[in-house]
C-alpha atoms as one frame of an Amber mdcrd trajectory, in Angstrom:
protein
  90.705  78.420  65.720  93.013  79.401  62.852  96.707  79.491  63.665  98.984
  82.401  62.714 101.030  81.892  59.521 104.557  80.559  59.750 107.537  82.188
  58.014 107.615  79.647  55.154 103.981  80.433  54.274 104.906  84.122  54.029
 107.993  83.195  51.968 110.297  84.624  54.630 113.521  83.226  56.044 115.515
  84.387  59.053 119.190  85.110  58.428 121.329  83.118  60.876 124.127  85.702
  60.697 122.374  88.996  61.415 118.785  87.968  62.265 117.078  89.846  59.419
 113.780  88.431  58.111 114.464  88.115  54.374 112.164  87.683  51.395 112.774
  84.363  49.603 110.889  85.223  46.397 113.978  86.541  44.614 117.193  84.813
  43.535 119.865  84.451  44.783 118.778  83.519  48.297 121.132  85.806  50.183
 120.612  88.157  53.094 119.956  91.695  51.902 121.896  93.130  54.823 124.967
  90.911  55.355 125.034  88.782  52.180 124.981  85.436  54.030 123.345  82.487
  52.203 119.796  81.721  53.339 118.439  78.261  54.120 114.927  77.430  55.236
 116.359  74.413  57.015 119.887  73.419  57.955 121.334  71.300  55.151 121.349
  67.548  55.926 120.614  68.358  59.550 119.683  64.857  60.731 122.505  63.104
  58.875 125.176  65.464  60.156 123.814  65.398  63.707 123.809  61.589  63.784
 127.365  61.516  62.391 128.713  63.951  64.987 126.806  62.275  67.815 128.037
  58.760  66.961 131.595  60.073  66.590 131.442  61.652  70.040 130.128  58.364
  71.479 133.112  56.520  69.976 135.550  59.020  71.524 133.694  58.888  74.855
 134.864  55.300  75.463 138.638  55.997  75.467 137.995  59.313  77.217 136.748
  57.356  80.247 139.035  54.318  80.004 142.362  56.059  79.338 144.114  58.143
  82.032 143.601  61.890  81.810 146.538  62.892  84.013 149.612  61.521  85.775
 150.474  62.809  89.237 153.974  62.402  90.687 154.467  62.870  94.416 158.043
  62.500  95.774 159.070  60.517  92.712 156.089  58.140  92.702 153.756  58.538
  89.727 150.160  57.385  89.260 147.782  57.661  86.305 144.207  58.761  86.907
 141.125  58.299  84.762 138.184  60.694  84.994 136.296  58.576  87.531 139.340
  57.692  89.615 140.260  61.378  89.677 136.784  62.213  90.974 137.180  59.633
  93.756 140.679  60.866  94.636 139.555  64.483  94.928 136.533  63.389  96.994
 138.650  61.299  99.387 141.147  64.165  99.717 138.347  66.480 100.876 138.185
  68.526  97.658 134.535  67.620  97.125 133.870  70.824  95.173 136.464  69.980
  92.496 135.256  66.353  92.460 131.680  67.543  91.910 132.691  69.886  89.090
 134.631  67.140  87.300 131.792  64.632  87.746 129.149  67.017  86.400 131.281
  68.255  83.485 132.754  64.862  82.515 130.057  62.300  83.332 126.679  64.004
  83.801 126.774  66.638  81.033 127.917  64.323  78.182 125.390  61.690  79.306
 122.557  64.228  79.291 123.573  65.472  75.838 123.764  61.944  74.402 120.300
  61.045  75.703 118.681  64.374  74.768 120.079  64.519  71.213 119.187  60.879
  70.575 115.630  61.528  71.766 115.350  64.621  69.554 116.685  62.798  66.499
 114.460  59.742  66.914 111.275  61.747  67.542 111.924  64.024  64.558 112.606
  61.084  62.246 109.381  59.444  63.439 107.482  62.703  62.761 106.287  62.638
  66.351 103.929  65.370  67.569 104.647  64.445  71.196 105.637  67.308  73.562
 107.006  69.563  70.845 107.279  72.608  73.086 109.105  70.585  75.753 111.476
  69.148  73.133 112.276  72.662  71.917 113.147  73.640  75.484 115.266  70.485
  75.782 117.260  71.518  72.709 117.898  74.993  74.135 119.029  73.350  77.395
 121.464  71.128  75.470 122.887  74.223  73.771 123.387  75.993  77.113 125.106
  73.139  78.957 127.336  72.402  75.986 129.454  75.469  76.676 130.235  74.207
  80.199 131.543  70.838  79.041 135.139  72.074  78.866 135.196  72.610  82.642
 136.915  69.266  83.125 139.788  70.196  80.801 140.097  73.572  82.522 140.146
  71.944  85.970 142.939  69.573  84.925 144.930  72.533  83.575 144.416  74.520
  86.799 145.349  71.570  89.009 148.481  71.023  86.916 149.436  74.677  87.312
 148.893  74.563  91.091 150.772  71.313  91.611 153.792  72.521  89.642 154.321
  75.213  92.271 155.296  72.451  94.696 158.918  71.289  94.469 158.185  67.615
  95.173 155.112  67.203  93.005 154.375  67.251  89.298 151.376  66.546  87.075
 151.155  65.794  83.378 148.167  65.371  81.010 147.521  61.969  79.481 145.778
  60.904  76.196 142.367  60.599  77.881 142.079  64.386  78.146 142.544  64.669
  74.359 139.723  62.203  73.706 137.495  64.031  76.169 138.189  67.301  74.366
 137.131  65.616  71.110 133.926  64.422  72.815 133.139  68.012  73.805 133.845
  69.333  70.298 131.752  66.724  68.482 128.788  66.972  70.876 128.791  70.730
  70.353 128.906  70.201  66.567 126.006  67.749  66.878 123.933  70.292  68.810
 124.790  73.012  66.281 123.887  70.766  63.320 120.460  69.840  64.655 117.675
  72.039  63.292 115.048  72.546  66.050 112.541  73.762  63.464 112.191  70.140
  62.351 110.405  69.492  65.663 107.515  71.624  64.432 107.223  70.082  60.976
 103.903  68.447  60.301 103.844  64.769  59.367 105.145  64.170  55.867 102.273
  61.899  54.950  99.567  64.436  55.783  99.705  66.337  52.444  99.637  63.026
  50.589  96.626  61.856  52.612  94.809  65.090  51.861  95.467  64.641  48.124
  94.152  61.076  48.277  90.994  62.223  50.064  90.466  64.932  47.437  90.816
  62.357  44.629  88.333  60.014  46.355  85.863  62.866  46.807  86.179  63.894
  43.173  85.295  60.374  42.023
């Protein structure tokens, strides 16, 4: 069964700014409607994605080891890391806030690290394994990325609520800055990855076909 043609075979390219299908036969390669530059693939997609992903992994270590906030109750202050904050909220009965912080700070970054690493490795190996499922995985990573800032928002809300009390105070600590950098760089990694690379055929296939043609000609 013959497959339908892909956009590159029809010399078409989708504009990432306005969504117009543009003809790539004429120079310069710019969108006819909005003037945005056209690229068949994201430039240096794998290199940039690896760079952003490894940077976010480096920032993830201090984000979990350093305190994210300092809480003062009746003059006594205590620093809290992400995990200790989750345990404190859980023990205080605020299991909903503890669950939100755990999902946004521990689960979501972990899922993104594993998913992006899997996508990068399989694309670099020219794997044909579960391409449709990997495309869905990438869309899932994009969706959950926007919820990663929940932890920062929760800390800001808790700080605002605590400051209403005369005998209590709360202040952010450097860990929250590193966690914000983790969120930013994981989002940049997801944005830099080109999911169309999942559907690329193996690079050696055209070469193998040429070799077979040469053998047949002799």
